[in-house]
ROLUM-298392 format. One record per residue: x, y, z of N, C-alpha, C, O, CB in turn; residue number from 1. Coordinates in nm, 2 decimals, m for minus. Each point is the difference from the previous one (the first is absolute). Last residue first. Glycine has a CB too. Example, Ala and Ser with C-alpha at 12.3 -4.5 7.8 and 13.67 -1.06 7.14 Angstrom:
<dovexs>
DOVEX_nxx_nyy_nzz_caxx_cayy_cazz_cxx_cyy_czz_oxx_oyy_ozz_cbxx_cbyy_cbzz_num
DOVEX_1.28_m0.22_0.71_0.09_0.11_0.00_m0.08_0.11_0.08_0.05_0.11_0.01_0.07_m0.17_m0.23_2
DOVEX_m0.09_m0.51_0.21_m0.09_0.12_0.00_0.09_0.12_0.00_0.10_0.00_0.07_m0.29_m0.12_0.05_1
</dovexs>
This chain:
<dovexs>
DOVEX_nxx_nyy_nzz_caxx_cayy_cazz_cxx_cyy_czz_oxx_oyy_ozz_cbxx_cbyy_cbzz_num
DOVEX_8.25_12.17_10.05_0.07_0.13_0.00_0.09_0.01_m0.12_0.06_0.10_m0.02_m0.07_m0.09_0.27_101
DOVEX_m0.47_m0.28_m0.13_0.14_m0.02_m0.04_0.06_0.14_m0.01_m0.06_0.09_m0.05_0.01_m0.30_m0.08_100
DOVEX_m0.39_m0.02_0.40_0.05_0.13_m0.07_0.15_m0.03_m0.03_0.08_m0.03_0.09_m0.25_0.19_0.03_99
DOVEX_m0.31_m0.45_0.05_0.14_0.00_m0.04_0.03_0.14_m0.07_m0.08_0.05_m0.08_0.08_m0.30_0.05_98
DOVEX_m0.39_0.20_0.41_0.03_m0.04_m0.13_0.14_0.02_m0.04_0.07_0.07_0.07_m0.30_m0.02_m0.13_97
DOVEX_m0.13_m0.11_0.52_0.13_0.05_m0.05_0.03_m0.05_m0.14_m0.01_m0.13_m0.02_0.10_0.15_0.26_96
DOVEX_m0.53_0.04_0.14_0.05_m0.06_m0.12_0.13_0.07_m0.05_0.00_0.13_m0.01_m0.23_m0.19_m0.06_95
DOVEX_0.10_0.04_0.60_m0.06_0.06_m0.12_0.06_m0.07_m0.12_0.10_m0.08_0.01_m0.13_0.31_0.10_94
DOVEX_m0.02_m0.24_0.47_0.04_m0.07_m0.12_m0.07_0.06_m0.12_m0.12_0.02_0.00_0.16_m0.23_0.13_93
DOVEX_0.08_0.51_0.31_m0.09_m0.10_m0.04_0.06_m0.07_m0.13_0.09_0.05_m0.06_m0.29_0.07_0.17_92
DOVEX_0.35_0.30_0.11_0.00_m0.10_0.10_m0.11_m0.10_m0.03_m0.07_m0.04_0.09_0.15_0.21_0.08_91
DOVEX_0.09_0.23_m0.42_m0.14_m0.02_0.03_m0.02_m0.10_0.11_m0.11_m0.01_0.06_0.06_0.06_m0.30_90
DOVEX_0.50_0.04_0.11_m0.07_0.13_0.01_m0.15_m0.01_0.04_m0.04_0.07_0.09_0.21_0.02_m0.26_89
DOVEX_0.11_m0.48_0.08_0.02_0.06_0.13_m0.07_0.14_0.02_m0.03_0.03_0.11_0.25_m0.15_m0.11_88
DOVEX_m0.36_m0.33_m0.29_0.04_0.14_m0.03_0.02_0.07_0.14_m0.09_0.02_0.07_m0.03_m0.01_m0.30_87
DOVEX_0.11_m0.56_0.05_m0.03_0.10_0.10_0.06_0.14_m0.04_0.12_0.01_m0.04_m0.12_m0.19_0.22_86
DOVEX_m0.18_m0.19_m0.54_0.11_0.02_0.09_m0.03_0.11_0.10_m0.10_0.07_m0.02_0.26_m0.15_m0.16_85
DOVEX_m0.36_m0.24_m0.25_m0.05_0.06_0.12_0.12_0.01_0.10_0.03_m0.10_0.06_m0.28_0.02_m0.10_84
DOVEX_0.31_0.06_m0.51_0.00_m0.07_0.12_m0.06_0.08_0.11_0.00_0.13_0.00_0.21_m0.24_m0.07_83
DOVEX_m0.24_0.07_m0.52_0.05_0.07_0.12_m0.01_m0.09_0.13_m0.05_m0.11_m0.01_m0.02_0.33_m0.09_82
DOVEX_0.00_m0.28_m0.41_m0.11_0.05_0.07_0.04_0.08_0.13_m0.07_0.09_0.03_m0.07_m0.28_m0.12_81
DOVEX_0.46_m0.05_m0.17_m0.04_0.13_m0.07_m0.12_0.06_0.07_m0.01_0.12_0.01_0.09_m0.21_m0.22_80
DOVEX_0.08_m0.34_0.35_0.09_0.11_0.04_m0.04_0.13_m0.06_0.02_0.10_0.07_0.17_m0.27_m0.06_79
DOVEX_m0.44_m0.20_m0.13_m0.02_0.02_0.15_0.09_0.12_0.04_m0.04_0.08_0.09_m0.03_m0.32_m0.05_78
DOVEX_0.12_0.06_m0.48_m0.11_0.09_0.02_m0.03_0.04_0.14_m0.04_0.11_0.03_m0.06_m0.22_m0.23_77
DOVEX_0.60_m0.01_0.02_m0.12_m0.07_0.04_m0.11_0.10_0.02_0.02_0.11_0.05_0.11_m0.29_0.05_76
DOVEX_0.29_0.27_m0.43_m0.04_0.02_0.14_m0.13_m0.07_0.02_m0.09_0.02_m0.08_0.22_0.20_0.10_75
DOVEX_0.25_m0.37_m0.39_m0.11_0.09_0.02_m0.04_0.00_0.15_0.03_m0.09_0.08_m0.12_0.05_m0.31_74
DOVEX_0.46_m0.21_0.04_m0.13_m0.06_m0.04_m0.12_0.09_0.03_m0.11_m0.05_m0.01_0.21_m0.17_0.05_73
DOVEX_0.30_0.35_0.23_0.02_m0.10_m0.10_m0.13_m0.07_m0.04_m0.06_m0.05_0.09_0.30_0.02_m0.02_72
DOVEX_m0.17_0.34_0.30_m0.05_0.06_m0.13_0.02_m0.09_m0.11_m0.05_0.02_m0.11_0.11_0.20_0.20_71
DOVEX_m0.11_m0.21_0.48_0.05_m0.08_m0.11_m0.06_0.06_m0.13_m0.12_0.00_m0.02_0.15_m0.21_0.17_70
DOVEX_0.07_0.49_0.32_m0.10_m0.08_m0.07_0.07_m0.07_m0.12_0.10_0.04_m0.04_m0.29_0.12_0.10_69
DOVEX_0.30_0.11_0.45_0.04_m0.05_m0.13_m0.11_m0.08_m0.06_m0.08_m0.06_0.07_0.32_0.04_0.01_68
DOVEX_m0.25_0.47_0.27_0.01_m0.14_m0.01_0.05_m0.05_m0.14_0.01_0.08_m0.09_m0.20_m0.09_0.26_67
DOVEX_0.06_0.45_0.20_0.08_m0.03_m0.11_0.02_m0.16_0.00_0.04_m0.05_0.10_0.08_0.28_m0.10_66
DOVEX_m0.48_0.17_0.24_0.07_m0.13_m0.01_0.08_m0.01_m0.12_m0.04_0.05_m0.11_m0.14_m0.16_0.25_65
DOVEX_m0.09_0.51_m0.04_0.03_m0.06_0.14_0.09_m0.13_m0.01_0.07_m0.02_0.10_m0.29_0.11_m0.03_64
DOVEX_0.06_0.38_m0.33_0.08_m0.12_m0.04_0.04_m0.07_0.13_0.11_0.03_0.05_m0.03_0.07_m0.28_63
DOVEX_m0.52_0.24_0.15_0.13_m0.03_0.06_0.06_m0.12_m0.06_m0.07_m0.10_m0.02_0.00_0.22_0.23_62
DOVEX_m0.38_0.08_m0.29_0.11_0.02_m0.10_0.14_m0.03_0.05_0.10_0.03_m0.07_m0.25_0.13_m0.04_61
DOVEX_m0.32_m0.20_0.31_0.08_0.11_0.03_0.11_0.03_m0.10_0.05_0.12_m0.01_m0.09_m0.17_0.24_60
DOVEX_m0.29_m0.30_m0.31_m0.08_0.11_0.07_0.09_0.12_0.03_m0.04_0.12_m0.02_m0.11_m0.29_0.11_59
DOVEX_0.31_m0.24_m0.29_m0.09_0.06_m0.09_m0.08_0.12_0.06_m0.05_0.08_m0.07_0.03_m0.30_m0.05_58
DOVEX_0.54_0.02_0.22_m0.14_0.00_0.05_m0.09_0.08_m0.09_0.03_0.10_m0.05_0.06_m0.11_0.28_57
DOVEX_0.36_m0.26_m0.38_m0.05_0.14_0.03_m0.14_m0.02_0.05_m0.09_m0.06_m0.06_0.23_0.17_m0.12_56
DOVEX_0.34_m0.40_0.11_m0.15_m0.02_0.01_m0.05_0.13_0.05_0.04_0.05_0.11_m0.02_m0.30_m0.06_55
DOVEX_0.44_0.12_m0.36_m0.06_0.06_0.12_m0.15_m0.03_0.01_m0.06_m0.01_m0.11_0.23_0.20_0.10_54
DOVEX_0.26_m0.49_m0.22_m0.11_0.10_m0.02_m0.05_0.06_0.13_0.03_m0.06_0.11_m0.10_m0.07_m0.32_53
DOVEX_0.49_m0.20_m0.05_m0.05_0.07_0.12_m0.10_0.10_m0.04_0.01_0.07_m0.10_0.21_m0.10_0.21_52
DOVEX_m0.10_m0.45_m0.36_0.02_0.14_m0.01_m0.06_0.06_0.13_m0.10_m0.04_0.06_0.08_0.04_m0.31_51
DOVEX_0.20_m0.50_m0.01_m0.07_0.07_0.10_0.03_0.15_0.00_0.10_0.04_m0.05_m0.09_m0.25_0.19_50
DOVEX_0.20_m0.15_m0.41_m0.14_0.00_m0.03_m0.09_0.07_0.10_m0.12_m0.02_0.00_0.16_m0.19_m0.13_49
DOVEX_0.44_0.17_0.17_m0.03_0.07_m0.12_m0.15_0.01_m0.03_m0.04_0.09_m0.07_0.27_m0.15_m0.02_48
DOVEX_m0.02_m0.20_0.45_m0.01_0.14_0.03_m0.05_0.08_m0.12_m0.06_0.10_0.02_0.25_m0.13_0.14_47
DOVEX_m0.11_m0.44_m0.21_m0.11_0.02_0.09_m0.02_0.15_0.03_m0.11_0.05_0.01_0.14_m0.27_0.09_46
DOVEX_0.34_0.08_m0.34_m0.12_m0.02_m0.08_m0.12_0.03_0.08_m0.10_0.06_m0.05_0.21_m0.23_m0.10_45
DOVEX_0.30_0.16_0.37_m0.01_0.12_m0.09_m0.12_0.00_m0.08_m0.07_0.10_m0.02_0.32_m0.09_0.01_44
DOVEX_m0.15_m0.38_0.29_m0.04_0.12_0.08_m0.01_0.12_m0.09_m0.09_0.09_0.03_0.20_m0.19_0.17_43
DOVEX_0.03_m0.31_m0.39_m0.14_m0.01_0.03_m0.04_0.12_0.09_m0.12_0.04_m0.01_0.14_m0.29_0.00_42
DOVEX_0.44_0.20_m0.12_m0.09_0.04_m0.11_m0.14_0.00_0.03_m0.08_0.08_m0.04_0.25_m0.16_m0.11_41
DOVEX_0.24_m0.05_0.41_m0.08_0.12_0.04_m0.10_0.04_m0.11_m0.07_0.09_0.02_0.26_m0.02_0.12_40
DOVEX_0.11_m0.52_0.04_m0.06_0.06_m0.12_m0.09_0.11_0.04_m0.11_m0.03_0.06_0.13_m0.19_m0.18_39
DOVEX_0.22_m0.02_0.46_0.10_0.01_m0.11_m0.06_0.07_m0.12_0.08_0.07_m0.08_0.02_m0.28_0.16_38
DOVEX_m0.24_0.31_0.44_m0.03_m0.09_m0.11_0.10_0.02_m0.11_0.05_0.11_m0.02_m0.29_m0.11_0.07_37
DOVEX_0.22_0.10_0.47_0.08_0.04_m0.11_m0.02_m0.09_m0.12_0.08_m0.08_m0.03_0.09_0.18_0.19_36
DOVEX_m0.36_m0.19_0.27_m0.03_0.15_m0.01_0.08_0.06_m0.12_m0.03_0.11_m0.04_m0.01_m0.10_0.28_35
DOVEX_0.09_m0.47_m0.11_m0.13_0.02_m0.06_m0.04_0.14_m0.01_m0.09_0.04_m0.07_0.02_m0.26_0.15_34
DOVEX_0.47_0.05_0.14_0.01_0.02_m0.15_m0.13_0.02_m0.07_m0.01_0.05_m0.11_0.21_m0.18_0.12_33
DOVEX_m0.04_0.26_0.51_m0.08_m0.10_m0.08_0.01_0.03_m0.14_m0.02_0.12_m0.05_m0.13_m0.15_0.24_32
DOVEX_0.53_0.15_0.17_m0.11_0.07_m0.07_m0.07_m0.11_m0.08_0.06_m0.07_m0.08_0.07_0.29_0.06_31
DOVEX_0.25_m0.17_0.46_m0.08_m0.08_m0.09_m0.11_0.08_m0.07_m0.07_0.08_0.07_0.12_m0.28_0.07_30
DOVEX_0.44_0.39_0.04_m0.14_m0.01_0.03_m0.07_m0.09_m0.10_0.02_0.01_m0.12_m0.01_0.22_0.23_29
DOVEX_0.51_m0.09_0.12_m0.07_m0.07_m0.11_m0.15_m0.02_0.04_m0.02_m0.05_0.11_0.24_m0.06_m0.19_28
DOVEX_0.22_0.47_0.22_m0.11_m0.08_0.03_m0.06_m0.07_m0.12_0.01_0.05_m0.11_m0.06_0.09_0.31_27
DOVEX_0.40_0.19_m0.20_0.06_m0.12_0.05_m0.11_m0.10_0.05_0.03_m0.11_0.04_0.17_0.25_0.03_26
DOVEX_m0.34_0.19_m0.44_0.11_0.03_0.09_0.07_m0.12_0.05_0.03_m0.09_m0.08_m0.14_0.30_0.14_25
DOVEX_m0.27_m0.35_m0.27_m0.02_0.14_0.04_0.11_0.04_0.09_m0.02_m0.01_0.12_m0.24_m0.02_m0.15_24
DOVEX_0.14_m0.40_m0.34_0.08_0.06_0.11_m0.03_0.14_0.01_m0.02_0.07_m0.10_0.20_m0.23_0.05_23
DOVEX_m0.50_m0.28_m0.07_0.07_0.11_m0.06_0.09_0.07_0.11_m0.04_m0.01_0.11_m0.15_0.05_m0.28_22
DOVEX_m0.09_m0.53_0.05_0.08_0.08_0.10_0.07_0.11_m0.08_0.07_m0.02_m0.10_m0.04_m0.18_0.26_21
DOVEX_m0.51_m0.10_m0.24_0.13_0.03_m0.05_0.07_0.09_0.11_m0.06_0.07_0.07_m0.02_m0.08_m0.32_20
DOVEX_m0.35_m0.37_0.24_0.07_0.12_0.05_0.13_0.01_m0.07_0.07_m0.09_m0.03_m0.18_0.07_0.25_19
DOVEX_m0.21_m0.35_m0.26_m0.06_0.12_m0.06_0.08_0.13_0.04_m0.04_0.11_m0.04_m0.18_m0.23_0.03_18
DOVEX_0.33_m0.32_0.18_0.01_m0.01_m0.15_m0.05_0.13_m0.07_0.05_0.03_m0.10_m0.07_m0.28_0.11_17
DOVEX_m0.02_0.18_0.47_0.14_0.03_m0.04_0.02_m0.01_m0.15_0.08_0.07_m0.05_m0.01_m0.16_0.27_16
DOVEX_m0.55_0.23_m0.02_0.08_m0.12_0.02_0.14_0.03_m0.06_0.02_0.10_m0.08_m0.22_m0.25_0.06_15
DOVEX_m0.21_0.43_0.05_0.12_0.04_0.07_0.09_m0.12_0.02_0.09_0.00_0.08_m0.20_0.19_0.03_14
DOVEX_m0.34_m0.20_m0.29_0.09_0.07_m0.10_0.13_0.04_0.07_0.09_0.05_m0.08_m0.29_0.04_m0.03_13
DOVEX_m0.07_m0.54_0.26_m0.01_0.15_0.01_0.09_0.07_m0.09_0.10_m0.06_m0.05_m0.16_0.03_0.29_12
DOVEX_0.00_m0.46_m0.15_m0.07_0.06_m0.11_m0.01_0.15_0.00_m0.05_0.06_m0.09_m0.08_m0.26_0.08_11
DOVEX_0.36_m0.06_0.36_0.05_m0.04_m0.13_m0.07_0.07_m0.12_0.07_0.03_m0.10_m0.02_m0.25_0.20_10
DOVEX_0.02_0.45_0.39_m0.09_m0.11_m0.06_0.05_m0.03_m0.14_0.05_0.09_m0.07_m0.25_m0.02_0.21_9
DOVEX_0.51_0.12_0.26_m0.07_0.04_m0.12_m0.08_m0.12_m0.05_0.06_m0.11_m0.01_0.12_0.28_m0.04_8
DOVEX_0.09_0.02_0.54_m0.05_m0.11_m0.08_m0.08_0.06_m0.12_m0.07_0.10_0.01_0.06_m0.25_0.19_7
DOVEX_0.45_0.39_0.04_m0.15_m0.01_0.00_m0.05_m0.11_m0.09_0.06_m0.03_m0.10_m0.07_0.28_0.14_6
DOVEX_0.48_m0.28_0.23_m0.05_0.05_m0.13_m0.16_m0.01_0.01_m0.05_m0.09_0.05_0.26_0.01_m0.18_5
DOVEX_0.12_0.14_0.57_m0.08_m0.10_m0.08_m0.05_0.07_m0.13_m0.04_0.12_0.01_m0.02_m0.24_0.20_4
DOVEX_0.52_0.23_0.08_m0.13_0.05_m0.03_m0.07_m0.10_m0.09_0.05_m0.04_m0.10_0.03_0.28_0.12_3
DOVEX_0.34_m0.27_0.37_m0.05_m0.04_m0.14_m0.14_0.05_m0.02_m0.09_m0.02_0.09_0.24_m0.18_m0.09_2
DOVEX_0.29_0.35_0.32_m0.14_m0.04_0.01_m0.05_m0.02_m0.15_0.03_0.09_m0.08_m0.06_0.04_0.30_1
</dovexs>
């Protein structure tokens, strides 16, 4: 019995020109090459200008959220002022400010 090949659109990322075959034991699986960029330097530069910070509730002092901010070129004034986020202890939205550990 012959199995029909799945149809692939010409412009889709899963076209035959964008796929590489890698061997996994005795099976061969198609892996899209767009998931493996040749130049990783842009990802490293992007990661270096970001920093993890905690968002601390101004009313309870709880550290409720952890997020990334961009520190390259200084921190934006809107970010320094804080965010209105949900505080689970008070069960309402309160002002949360940045706290670096």
